[in-house]
All heavy atoms as an XYZ file, in Angstrom:
816
protein
N      58.743     -9.121    -57.706
C      59.651     -8.329    -56.926
C      58.844     -7.548    -55.901
O      57.839     -6.927    -56.215
C      60.418     -7.374    -57.839
C      61.392     -6.510    -57.107
C      62.117     -5.549    -58.050
O      61.631     -5.186    -59.088
N      63.291     -5.143    -57.629
N      59.294     -7.583    -54.647
C      58.613     -6.879    -53.566
C      59.577     -5.871    -52.963
O      60.724     -6.194    -52.664
C      58.132     -7.863    -52.487
O      57.275     -8.820    -53.103
C      57.374     -7.157    -51.396
N      59.095     -4.649    -52.787
C      59.905     -3.558    -52.262
C      59.206     -2.958    -51.048
O      57.992     -2.796    -51.052
C      60.067     -2.474    -53.340
C      60.544     -2.959    -54.709
C      60.257     -1.925    -55.770
C      62.022     -3.281    -54.651
N      59.974     -2.599    -50.031
C      59.411     -1.969    -48.835
C      60.020     -0.579    -48.679
O      61.231     -0.407    -48.828
C      59.704     -2.804    -47.597
N      59.154      0.405    -48.396
C      59.595      1.780    -48.224
C      58.976      2.352    -46.956
O      57.806      2.122    -46.680
C      59.173      2.636    -49.420
C      59.710      2.118    -50.724
C      58.886      1.445    -51.608
C      61.044      2.297    -51.055
C      59.380      0.956    -52.806
C      61.552      1.808    -52.258
C      60.723      1.148    -53.137
N      59.764      3.129    -46.215
C      59.280      3.741    -44.977
C      58.343      4.908    -45.246
O      57.474      5.201    -44.441
C      60.458      4.211    -44.123
N      58.534      5.585    -46.402
C      57.693      6.731    -46.709
C      57.728      7.009    -48.206
O      58.485      6.372    -48.953
C      58.127      7.961    -45.899
C      59.599      8.269    -46.075
O      60.114      8.340    -47.188
N      60.286      8.436    -44.954
N      56.928      7.968    -48.624
C      56.810      8.292    -50.037
C      58.134      8.788    -50.621
O      58.528      8.402    -51.724
C      55.703      9.330    -50.228
C      55.361      9.742    -51.649
C      54.993      8.538    -52.502
C      54.228     10.753    -51.647
N      58.842      9.635    -49.891
C      60.113     10.182    -50.389
C      61.133      9.066    -50.631
O      61.845      9.081    -51.632
C      60.658     11.215    -49.415
N      61.187      8.112    -49.714
C      62.123      6.990    -49.872
C      61.796      6.189    -51.128
O      62.684      5.766    -51.863
C      62.073      6.095    -48.637
C      63.068      4.950    -48.666
C      62.994      4.100    -47.421
O      63.427      4.591    -46.350
O      62.507      2.957    -47.509
N      60.518      5.991    -51.380
C      60.084      5.268    -52.573
C      60.541      6.007    -53.829
O      61.143      5.426    -54.729
C      58.567      5.106    -52.569
S      57.905      4.199    -53.983
N      60.271      7.306    -53.878
C      60.642      8.101    -55.052
C      62.156      8.143    -55.236
O      62.660      8.031    -56.350
C      60.093      9.520    -54.933
C      58.591      9.602    -55.110
C      58.131     11.045    -54.954
C      56.666     11.203    -55.198
N      56.240     12.605    -55.065
N      62.893      8.297    -54.147
C      64.352      8.376    -54.220
C      64.984      7.075    -54.706
O      66.058      7.092    -55.304
C      64.953      8.753    -52.864
C      64.671     10.199    -52.470
O      64.253     10.994    -53.343
O      64.857     10.530    -51.280
N      64.331      5.957    -54.438
C      64.894      4.657    -54.816
C      64.951      4.461    -56.325
O      65.771      3.717    -56.819
C      64.067      3.525    -54.210
O      62.859      3.359    -54.943
N      64.055      5.098    -57.041
C      63.914      4.950    -58.490
C      63.687      3.490    -58.903
O      63.905      3.113    -60.048
C      65.120      5.551    -59.222
C      65.257      7.031    -58.980
C      66.417      7.655    -59.705
O      67.240      6.986    -60.312
N      66.488      8.966    -59.644
N      63.240      2.661    -57.953
C      62.923      1.260    -58.250
C      61.613      1.164    -59.029
O      61.416      0.224    -59.792
C      62.832      0.457    -56.964
N      60.723      2.116    -58.792
C      59.472      2.264    -59.539
C      59.335      3.747    -59.845
O      60.023      4.578    -59.267
C      58.238      1.731    -58.751
C      58.304      0.224    -58.576
C      58.117      2.409    -57.400
N      58.422      4.099    -60.727
C      58.267      5.512    -61.084
C      57.695      6.309    -59.910
O      57.047      5.752    -59.016
C      57.332      5.677    -62.293
O      56.001      5.287    -61.905
C      57.802      4.870    -63.491
N      57.912      7.611    -59.942
C      57.368      8.493    -58.903
C      55.844      8.406    -58.877
O      55.236      8.396    -57.797
C      57.821      9.932    -59.135
N      55.234      8.311    -60.047
C      53.773      8.198    -60.112
C      53.303      6.897    -59.465
O      52.310      6.876    -58.733
C      53.292      8.279    -61.561
C      51.779      8.227    -61.765
C      51.077      9.370    -61.026
C      51.445      8.267    -63.251
N      54.023      5.806    -59.703
C      53.680      4.526    -59.066
C      53.799      4.655    -57.550
O      52.928      4.193    -56.813
C      54.567      3.387    -59.588
O      54.318      3.217    -60.985
C      54.304      2.082    -58.866
N      54.862      5.300    -57.083
C      55.030      5.522    -55.640
C      53.825      6.266    -55.077
O      53.256      5.859    -54.059
C      56.298      6.324    -55.363
S      57.838      5.436    -55.616
N      53.441      7.361    -55.727
C      52.316      8.164    -55.244
C      51.021      7.369    -55.234
O      50.274      7.393    -54.252
C      52.170      9.417    -56.110
C      53.290     10.404    -55.918
C      53.295     11.527    -56.936
O      52.353     11.634    -57.750
O      54.256     12.314    -56.918
N      50.747      6.649    -56.322
C      49.511      5.873    -56.415
C      49.464      4.750    -55.392
O      48.438      4.555    -54.722
C      49.339      5.295    -57.824
C      49.024      6.354    -58.856
O      48.570      7.446    -58.530
N      49.288      6.045    -60.108
N      50.543      4.006    -55.272
C      50.554      2.861    -54.351
C      50.568      3.320    -52.898
O      49.956      2.693    -52.040
C      51.722      1.926    -54.651
C      51.649      1.286    -56.029
C      50.355      0.527    -56.282
O      49.831     -0.142    -55.371
O      49.857      0.601    -57.427
N      51.233      4.414    -52.601
C      51.231      4.943    -51.242
C      49.825      5.406    -50.865
O      49.352      5.171    -49.755
C      52.247      6.076    -51.092
C      52.748      6.213    -49.685
C      53.825      5.463    -49.228
C      52.126      7.064    -48.780
C      54.273      5.581    -47.929
C      52.565      7.185    -47.478
C      53.645      6.436    -47.055
O      54.076      6.535    -45.761
N      49.127      6.057    -51.811
C      47.746      6.499    -51.563
C      46.832      5.297    -51.332
O      45.987      5.313    -50.433
C      47.242      7.336    -52.728
N      47.002      4.237    -52.140
C      46.188      3.023    -51.958
C      46.458      2.383    -50.599
O      45.532      1.965    -49.905
C      46.497      2.003    -53.056
C      45.866      2.291    -54.380
C      46.060      1.076    -55.280
C      46.598      1.467    -56.620
N      46.924      0.319    -57.474
N      47.727      2.312    -50.211
C      48.079      1.710    -48.923
C      47.525      2.540    -47.769
O      47.063      1.986    -46.772
C      49.592      1.564    -48.803
N      47.558      3.861    -47.912
C      47.009      4.731    -46.864
C      45.517      4.481    -46.678
O      45.022      4.376    -45.554
C      47.243      6.200    -47.215
O      48.606      6.496    -47.209
N      44.791      4.380    -47.788
C      43.355      4.103    -47.723
C      43.092      2.709    -47.162
O      42.217      2.514    -46.331
C      42.714      4.251    -49.104
C      41.221      4.010    -49.099
C      40.470      4.932    -48.141
O      40.759      6.120    -48.035
N      39.516      4.388    -47.425
N      43.884      1.745    -47.606
C      43.719      0.374    -47.130
C      43.999      0.288    -45.635
O      43.357     -0.480    -44.927
C      44.642     -0.568    -47.897
C      44.440     -2.029    -47.560
C      45.360     -2.933    -48.360
O      45.960     -2.521    -49.348
N      45.483     -4.168    -47.925
N      44.942      1.099    -45.146
C      45.257      1.050    -43.720
C      44.059      1.474    -42.880
O      43.830      0.930    -41.806
C      46.487      1.902    -43.395
O      46.184      3.269    -43.413
N      43.275      2.438    -43.371
C      42.079      2.861    -42.636
C      41.075      1.711    -42.564
O      40.445      1.480    -41.541
C      41.436      4.113    -43.276
C      40.108      4.444    -42.622
C      42.382      5.294    -43.186
N      40.971      0.957    -43.644
C      40.012     -0.148    -43.678
C      40.491     -1.365    -42.902
O      39.706     -2.016    -42.221
C      39.742     -0.534    -45.131
C      39.060      0.568    -45.918
C      38.964      0.274    -47.406
O      39.064     -0.906    -47.787
O      38.801      1.238    -48.173
N      41.783     -1.692    -42.975
C      42.292     -2.956    -42.445
C      42.919     -2.877    -41.055
O      43.028     -3.890    -40.380
C      43.336     -3.531    -43.397
C      42.758     -3.907    -44.750
O      41.520     -3.986    -44.881
O      43.553     -4.113    -45.691
N      43.376     -1.708    -40.651
C      44.105     -1.582    -39.384
C      43.205     -1.865    -38.189
O      41.995     -1.636    -38.248
C      44.674     -0.166    -39.258
N      43.802     -2.331    -37.089
C      43.030     -2.450    -35.852
C      42.502     -1.077    -35.457
O      43.188     -0.070    -35.653
C      44.059     -2.944    -34.829
C      45.208     -3.452    -35.621
C      45.189     -2.731    -36.924
N      41.273     -1.031    -34.958
C      40.652      0.233    -34.567
C      40.496      0.304    -33.056
O      40.187     -0.687    -32.417
C      39.263      0.377    -35.204
C      39.309      0.849    -36.640
C      39.133     -0.084    -37.614
C      39.137      0.228    -39.052
N      39.757     -0.864    -39.740
N      40.736      1.512    -32.544
C      40.634      1.749    -31.109
C      39.762      2.972    -30.882
O      39.850      3.942    -31.638
C      42.025      1.991    -30.499
C      42.975      0.844    -30.681
C      43.743      0.737    -31.829
C      43.089     -0.139    -29.711
C      44.619     -0.315    -32.010
C      43.962     -1.207    -29.882
C      44.731     -1.292    -31.032
N      38.942      2.944    -29.833
C      38.102      4.100    -29.521
C      38.897      5.193    -28.817
O      38.559      6.360    -28.918
C      36.913      3.676    -28.668
C      35.921      2.839    -29.440
C      34.688      2.526    -28.615
O      34.630      2.789    -27.419
N      33.693      1.953    -29.262
N      39.954      4.809    -28.127
C      40.753      5.786    -27.379
C      42.203      5.757    -27.854
O      42.759      4.681    -28.116
C      40.698      5.479    -25.888
N      42.811      6.923    -27.946
C      44.214      7.035    -28.334
C      45.094      6.239    -27.368
O      46.028      5.555    -27.783
C      44.637      8.505    -28.363
C      46.102      8.789    -28.672
C      46.492      8.268    -30.046
C      46.393     10.280    -28.557
N      44.781      6.303    -26.084
C      45.589      5.600    -25.079
C      45.589      4.095    -25.309
O      46.607      3.433    -25.093
C      45.107      5.934    -23.667
O      43.747      5.568    -23.512
N      44.464      3.528    -25.764
C      44.407      2.088    -26.043
C      45.290      1.731    -27.240
O      45.991      0.725    -27.232
C      42.968      1.646    -26.313
C      42.088      1.731    -25.078
O      42.632      1.745    -23.942
O      40.854      1.796    -25.241
N      45.252      2.564    -28.259
C      46.080      2.335    -29.437
C      47.561      2.444    -29.070
O      48.374      1.587    -29.446
C      45.723      3.327    -30.543
S      46.613      3.059    -32.101
N      47.906      3.486    -28.312
C      49.304      3.669    -27.934
C      49.794      2.600    -26.974
O      50.988      2.300    -26.933
C      49.514      5.071    -27.360
C      49.440      6.138    -28.439
C      49.737      7.540    -27.929
O      49.587      7.796    -26.710
O      50.119      8.371    -28.771
N      48.893      1.978    -26.212
C      49.290      0.864    -25.351
C      49.743     -0.322    -26.195
O      50.613     -1.092    -25.793
C      48.130      0.459    -24.441
N      49.184     -0.465    -27.388
C      49.551     -1.563    -28.299
C      50.740     -1.210    -29.193
O      51.560     -2.057    -29.501
C      48.377     -1.910    -29.210
C      47.250     -2.589    -28.522
C      47.373     -4.097    -28.510
O      48.117     -4.664    -29.329
O      46.708     -4.706    -27.667
N      50.803      0.050    -29.648
C      51.782      0.421    -30.675
C      52.829      1.435    -30.223
O      53.750      1.723    -30.973
C      51.060      0.948    -31.919
C      50.339     -0.151    -32.639
C      48.998     -0.424    -32.382
C      50.999     -0.958    -33.552
C      48.347     -1.456    -33.022
C      50.353     -2.000    -34.199
C      49.024     -2.243    -33.924
O      48.374     -3.274    -34.545
N      52.696      1.993    -29.028
C      53.681      2.930    -28.527
C      53.259      4.382    -28.715
O      52.417      4.704    -29.547
N      53.883      5.256    -27.945
C      53.578      6.685    -27.998
C      53.877      7.254    -29.382
O      54.855      6.879    -30.016
C      54.395      7.421    -26.942
N      53.001      8.094    -29.854
C      53.123      8.767    -31.162
C      53.089      7.805    -32.349
O      53.534      8.155    -33.433
C      54.398      9.605    -31.213
O      54.407     10.549    -30.179
N      52.592      6.598    -32.159
C      52.526      5.622    -33.242
C      51.095      5.401    -33.736
O      50.848      4.458    -34.494
C      53.121      4.277    -32.795
C      54.593      4.344    -32.477
C      55.417      4.738    -33.691
O      55.213      4.260    -34.794
N      56.354      5.650    -33.486
N      50.162      6.272    -33.329
C      48.762      6.128    -33.714
C      48.254      7.447    -34.285
O      48.817      8.504    -34.021
C      47.916      5.725    -32.515
S      48.390      4.112    -31.848
N      47.189      7.341    -35.078
C      46.606      8.547    -35.669
C      45.091      8.420    -35.686
O      44.551      7.313    -35.710
C      47.142      8.768    -37.073
C      46.696      7.721    -38.079
C      47.273      8.016    -39.462
N      46.871      7.040    -40.440
C      45.839      7.172    -41.265
N      45.076      8.238    -41.208
N      45.546      6.241    -42.153
N      44.390      9.568    -35.687
C      42.933      9.519    -35.782
C      42.501      9.182    -37.209
O      43.217      9.470    -38.171
C      42.505     10.940    -35.403
C      43.688     11.795    -35.658
C      44.902     10.925    -35.522
N      41.347      8.553    -37.328
C      40.789      8.214    -38.639
C      39.275      8.154    -38.527
O      38.723      7.972    -37.438
C      41.340      6.876    -39.126
N      38.615      8.305    -39.662
C      37.171      8.111    -39.739
C      36.916      6.762    -40.382
O      37.485      6.467    -41.440
C      36.513      9.213    -40.569
C      36.492     10.566    -39.892
S      35.614     10.584    -38.311
C      33.933     10.353    -38.828
N      36.092      5.942    -39.737
C      35.791      4.622    -40.258
C      34.312      4.334    -40.027
O      33.844      4.368    -38.889
C      36.671      3.578    -39.580
C      36.464      2.199    -40.079
C      36.803      1.688    -41.300
C      35.868      1.124    -39.358
N      36.463      0.380    -41.380
C      35.883      0.002    -40.196
C      35.321      0.999    -38.092
C      35.365     -1.228    -39.817
C      34.820     -0.219    -37.712
C      34.849     -1.313    -38.569
N      33.585      4.105    -41.103
C      32.139      3.855    -41.028
C      31.416      4.947    -40.239
O      30.533      4.657    -39.440
C      31.847      2.485    -40.431
C      32.142      1.364    -41.402
O      32.289      1.580    -42.601
N      32.243      0.155    -40.888
N      31.841      6.192    -40.422
C      31.195      7.317    -39.760
C      31.595      7.527    -38.317
O      31.066      8.409    -37.654
N      32.520      6.729    -37.826
C      32.952      6.848    -36.431
C      34.396      7.344    -36.380
O      35.211      7.007    -37.235
C      32.849      5.501    -35.725
N      34.689      8.111    -35.355
C      36.053      8.573    -35.128
C      36.790      7.502    -34.327
O      36.339      7.107    -33.242
C      36.018      9.889    -34.357
O      37.316     10.388    -34.204
N      37.901      7.017    -34.875
C      38.678      5.958    -34.230
C      40.161      6.333    -34.285
O      40.543      7.308    -34.931
C      38.462      4.595    -34.922
C      37.025      4.117    -34.784
C      38.869      4.650    -36.399
N      40.978      5.521    -33.631
C      42.424      5.657    -33.711
C      42.980      4.363    -34.291
O      42.532      3.266    -33.946
C      43.026      5.928    -32.330
C      42.616      7.270    -31.794
C      41.490      7.399    -30.998
C      43.334      8.407    -32.128
C      41.092      8.632    -30.519
C      42.933      9.645    -31.657
C      41.818      9.766    -30.851
N      43.956      4.511    -35.195
C      44.584      3.357    -35.842
C      46.095      3.544    -35.790
O      46.584      4.666    -35.629
C      44.114      3.184    -37.305
C      44.505      4.395    -38.164
C      42.617      2.924    -37.367
C      44.223      4.222    -39.648
N      46.865      2.442    -35.926
C      48.320      2.612    -35.981
C      48.709      3.461    -37.183
O      48.101      3.356    -38.248
C      48.856      1.193    -36.109
C      47.692      0.290    -36.211
C      46.446      1.070    -36.043
N      49.689      4.312    -36.988
C      50.174      5.162    -38.076
C      50.806      4.285    -39.161
O      51.325      3.200    -38.878
C      51.205      6.144    -37.536
N      50.754      4.755    -40.356
C      51.373      4.044    -41.465
C      52.887      4.125    -41.291
O      53.461      5.210    -41.258
C      50.939      4.684    -42.787
C      51.195      3.916    -44.053
C      50.452      2.579    -44.052
C      50.764      4.723    -45.260
N      53.530      2.972    -41.153
C      54.977      2.938    -40.943
C      55.718      2.706    -42.252
O      56.932      2.666    -42.282
C      55.334      1.852    -39.935
N      54.976      2.527    -43.313
C      55.596      2.305    -44.606
C      54.642      1.618    -45.546
O      53.470      1.410    -45.229
N      55.160      1.269    -46.707
C      54.346      0.595    -47.705
C      55.181     -0.491    -48.381
O      56.383     -0.339    -48.578
C      53.784      1.602    -48.736
C      54.891      2.246    -49.544
C      52.774      0.973    -49.655
N      54.519     -1.588    -48.662
C      55.118     -2.701    -49.377
C      54.544     -2.672    -50.787
O      53.327     -2.671    -50.953
C      54.727     -4.006    -48.671
C      55.477     -5.265    -49.003
C      56.926     -5.145    -48.573
C      54.827     -6.438    -48.290
N      55.400     -2.604    -51.783
C      54.952     -2.569    -53.175
C      55.463     -3.816    -53.876
O      56.659     -4.113    -53.833
C      55.461     -1.310    -53.908
C      54.903     -0.052    -53.244
C      55.082     -1.347    -55.383
C      55.428      1.243    -53.824
N      54.555     -4.539    -54.485
C      54.919     -5.753    -55.220
C      54.663     -5.528    -56.701
O      53.606     -5.032    -57.086
C      54.106     -6.936    -54.713
N      55.637     -5.883    -57.518
C      55.490     -5.790    -58.970
C      55.353     -7.193    -59.526
O      56.151     -8.070    -59.229
C      56.702     -5.120    -59.616
C      56.751     -3.648    -59.364
C      57.733     -2.963    -60.243
N      59.090     -3.490    -60.064
C      60.163     -2.916    -60.565
N      60.056     -1.826    -61.277
N      61.354     -3.424    -60.360
N      54.336     -7.391    -60.319
C      54.089     -8.692    -60.940
C      54.807     -8.743    -62.283
O      54.452     -8.021    -63.211
C      52.590     -8.906    -61.135
O      52.367    -10.038    -61.942
N      55.787     -9.587    -62.386
C      56.513     -9.734    -63.644
C      55.633    -10.419    -64.683
O      55.761    -10.165    -65.876
C      57.807    -10.511    -63.421
C      58.787     -9.850    -62.445
C      60.005    -10.735    -62.240
C      59.200     -8.479    -62.926
N      54.726    -11.266    -64.236
C      53.845    -11.984    -65.152
C      52.726    -11.091    -65.689
O      52.132    -11.392    -66.709
C      53.238    -13.199    -64.454
N      52.438     -9.997    -64.993
C      51.331     -9.120    -65.374
C      51.835     -7.776    -65.878
O      51.344     -6.735    -65.477
C      50.393     -8.907    -64.179
C      49.047     -9.531    -64.386
O      48.753    -10.057    -65.444
N      48.224     -9.473    -63.355
N      52.815     -7.773    -66.726
C      53.348     -6.564    -67.353
C      53.762     -5.502    -66.333
O      53.535     -4.321    -66.526
C      52.344     -5.995    -68.344
N      54.354     -5.922    -65.234
C      54.840     -4.975    -64.237
C      53.778     -4.323    -63.388
O      54.046     -3.351    -62.699
N      52.552     -4.845    -63.414
C      51.470     -4.285    -62.607
C      51.847     -4.344    -61.128
O      52.480     -5.294    -60.678
C      50.197     -5.078    -62.868
C      48.943     -4.343    -62.540
C      47.725     -5.102    -63.062
O      47.747     -6.312    -63.198
N      46.678     -4.379    -63.347
N      51.469     -3.315    -60.376
C      51.843     -3.256    -58.964
C      50.643     -3.387    -58.036
O      49.525     -3.059    -58.400
C      52.557     -1.923    -58.637
O      51.694     -0.845    -58.979
C      53.869     -1.797    -59.377
N      50.914     -3.867    -56.847
C      49.943     -3.878    -55.749
C      50.674     -3.360    -54.522
O      51.901     -3.400    -54.455
C      49.405     -5.299    -55.465
O      50.493     -6.148    -55.139
C      48.648     -5.855    -56.646
N      49.922     -2.867    -53.560
C      50.559     -2.328    -52.358
C      49.869     -2.833    -51.110
O      48.740     -3.306    -51.150
C      50.540     -0.800    -52.391
O      49.213     -0.335    -52.497
N      50.586     -2.712    -50.007
C      50.076     -3.134    -48.710
C      50.649     -2.200    -47.657
O      51.836     -1.887    -47.689
C      50.529     -4.569    -48.442
C      50.150     -5.097    -47.099
C      50.608     -6.538    -46.936
O      50.709     -7.283    -47.887
N      50.900     -6.917    -45.718
N      49.813     -1.742    -46.714
C      50.332     -0.866    -45.662
C      51.182     -1.643    -44.664
O      50.956     -2.836    -44.434
C      49.064     -0.328    -44.995
C      48.015     -1.345    -45.271
C      48.380     -1.972    -46.591
N      52.163     -0.970    -44.099
C      52.985     -1.528    -43.030
C      52.726     -0.706    -41.769
O      52.620      0.518    -41.836
C      54.468     -1.466    -43.405
C      54.872     -2.236    -44.661
C      56.341     -1.979    -44.981
C      54.607     -3.712    -44.489
N      52.610     -1.384    -40.640
C      52.313     -0.730    -39.368
C      53.521     -0.817    -38.442
O      54.368     -1.681    -38.610
C      51.108     -1.398    -38.692
C      49.893     -1.445    -39.565
C      49.438     -2.637    -40.106
C      49.203     -0.286    -39.890
C      48.319     -2.680    -40.931
C      48.087     -0.316    -40.715
C      47.657     -1.521    -41.220
O      46.554     -1.547    -42.049
N      53.579      0.055    -37.442
C      54.680     -0.043    -36.471
C      54.564     -1.354    -35.700
O      53.475     -1.933    -35.610
C      54.467      1.160    -35.557
C      53.090      1.649    -35.804
C      52.653      1.126    -37.133
N      55.667     -1.848    -35.152
C      55.584     -3.092    -34.364
C      54.745     -2.879    -33.118
O      54.726     -1.790    -32.545
C      57.039     -3.395    -34.009
C      57.784     -2.138    -34.253
C      56.997     -1.303    -35.204
N      54.051     -3.918    -32.721
C      53.240     -3.842    -31.502
C      54.138     -3.873    -30.280
O      55.144     -4.556    -30.266
C      52.273     -5.021    -31.427
C      51.141     -4.902    -32.393
C      50.196     -6.072    -32.233
N      49.060     -5.836    -33.086
C      47.805     -6.044    -32.723
N      47.533     -6.536    -31.546
N      46.830     -5.799    -33.546
N      53.739     -3.135    -29.262
C      54.497     -3.130    -28.020
C      53.680     -3.687    -26.864
O      54.216     -3.963    -25.812
C      54.930     -1.698    -27.647
O      53.771     -0.889    -27.490
C      55.837     -1.102    -28.710
N      52.377     -3.835    -27.082
C      51.481     -4.265    -26.013
C      51.507     -5.767    -25.798
O      52.355     -6.483    -26.325
N      50.526     -6.266    -25.045
C      50.481     -7.677    -24.687
C      50.377     -8.611    -25.887
O      50.779     -9.754    -25.809
C      49.236     -7.800    -23.807
C      48.687     -6.438    -23.651
C      49.466     -5.490    -24.477
N      49.857     -8.131    -27.003
C      49.702     -9.001    -28.174
C      50.930     -8.952    -29.083
O      50.892     -9.436    -30.199
C      48.453     -8.575    -28.954
N      52.035     -8.383    -28.605
C      53.210     -8.196    -29.448
C      53.888     -9.506    -29.811
O      54.460     -9.632    -30.872
C      54.202     -7.267    -28.758
N      53.866    -10.471    -28.941
C      54.564    -11.735    -29.192
C      53.595    -12.898    -29.054
O      52.590    -12.804    -28.359
C      55.695    -11.916    -28.182
S      56.946    -10.629    -28.304
N      53.913    -14.012    -29.691
C      53.026    -15.170    -29.556
C      53.018    -15.681    -28.123
O      53.982    -15.478    -27.388
C      53.633    -16.199    -30.510
C      54.965    -15.699    -30.899
C      55.039    -14.245    -30.552
N      51.920    -16.355    -27.736
C      51.846    -16.898    -26.373
C      53.040    -17.812    -26.087
O      53.464    -18.583    -26.950
C      50.539    -17.697    -26.373
C      49.744    -17.123    -27.502
C      50.729    -16.629    -28.510
N      53.590    -17.687    -24.909
C      54.713    -18.530    -24.508
C      56.070    -17.993    -24.927
O      57.098    -18.533    -24.537
N      56.112    -16.924    -25.700
C      57.389    -16.370    -26.142
C      58.057    -15.652    -24.994
O      57.449    -14.841    -24.309
C      57.178    -15.398    -27.306
C      58.445    -14.696    -27.733
C      59.387    -15.357    -28.518
C      58.707    -13.390    -27.350
C      60.543    -14.721    -28.917
C      59.864    -12.750    -27.741
C      60.790    -13.415    -28.516
O      61.934    -12.784    -28.912
N      59.316    -15.952    -24.771
C      60.091    -15.286    -23.735
C      61.384    -14.792    -24.374
O      62.238    -15.599    -24.734
C      60.381    -16.243    -22.587
C      61.151    -15.568    -21.454
O      61.683    -14.468    -21.610
N      61.217    -16.236    -20.316
N      61.534    -13.455    -24.547
C      62.732    -12.953    -25.220
C      64.026    -13.322    -24.506
O      65.065    -13.414    -25.124
C      62.518    -11.435    -25.254
C      61.442    -11.148    -24.282
C      60.640    -12.402    -24.118
N      63.972    -13.581    -23.187
C      65.174    -13.970    -22.453
C      65.655    -15.357    -22.871
O      66.820    -15.697    -22.681
C      64.896    -13.938    -20.947
N      64.772    -16.160    -23.464
C      65.134    -17.527    -23.851
C      65.479    -17.656    -25.326
O      65.724    -18.751    -25.804
C      63.969    -18.470    -23.527
C      63.679    -18.579    -22.061
C      62.443    -19.434    -21.786
O      61.827    -19.932    -22.732
O      62.146    -19.608    -20.600
N      65.487    -16.537    -26.070
C      65.755    -16.632    -27.516
C      67.225    -16.987    -27.756
O      68.102    -16.553    -27.030
C      65.365    -15.356    -28.224
C      66.279    -14.218    -27.997
C      65.896    -13.058    -28.919
N      66.929    -12.063    -28.795
C      66.750    -10.861    -28.296
N      65.567    -10.482    -27.900
N      67.753    -10.020    -28.197
N      67.466    -17.772    -28.799
C      68.849    -18.139    -29.109
C      69.603    -16.926    -29.660
O      69.040    -16.071    -30.290
C      68.713    -19.213    -30.184
C      67.325    -19.076    -30.721
C      66.510    -18.387    -29.679
N      70.878    -16.874    -29.378
C      71.720    -15.763    -29.853
C      72.126    -15.977    -31.273
O      72.357    -16.932    -31.821
C      72.961    -15.616    -28.964
C      72.605    -15.181    -27.568
C      71.901    -13.827    -27.497
O      72.293    -12.894    -28.224
O      70.960    -13.713    -26.720
């Protein structure tokens, strides 16, 4: 079972997993986002890709960088592993040039 939450409060309110699981998995996803997220030297470069107010400062390998803000967390529960959970950070959608695959034209999308 995979669950997606926009924030910690939403996770806790859902009662789909325990509050402690929400806190632990959200903390893991936050840490993972620092390690896995695209890194930018300038806030303006990050915001060009992810939009205004969608980036945050972070420390990575001793350097000050900007990364996309955590837009939520994906929590997966393994039914085969006694309900053990794993988490993954979710980022805001990209708005910059890399937002869509090459050749994609939104005007040509089917309705």
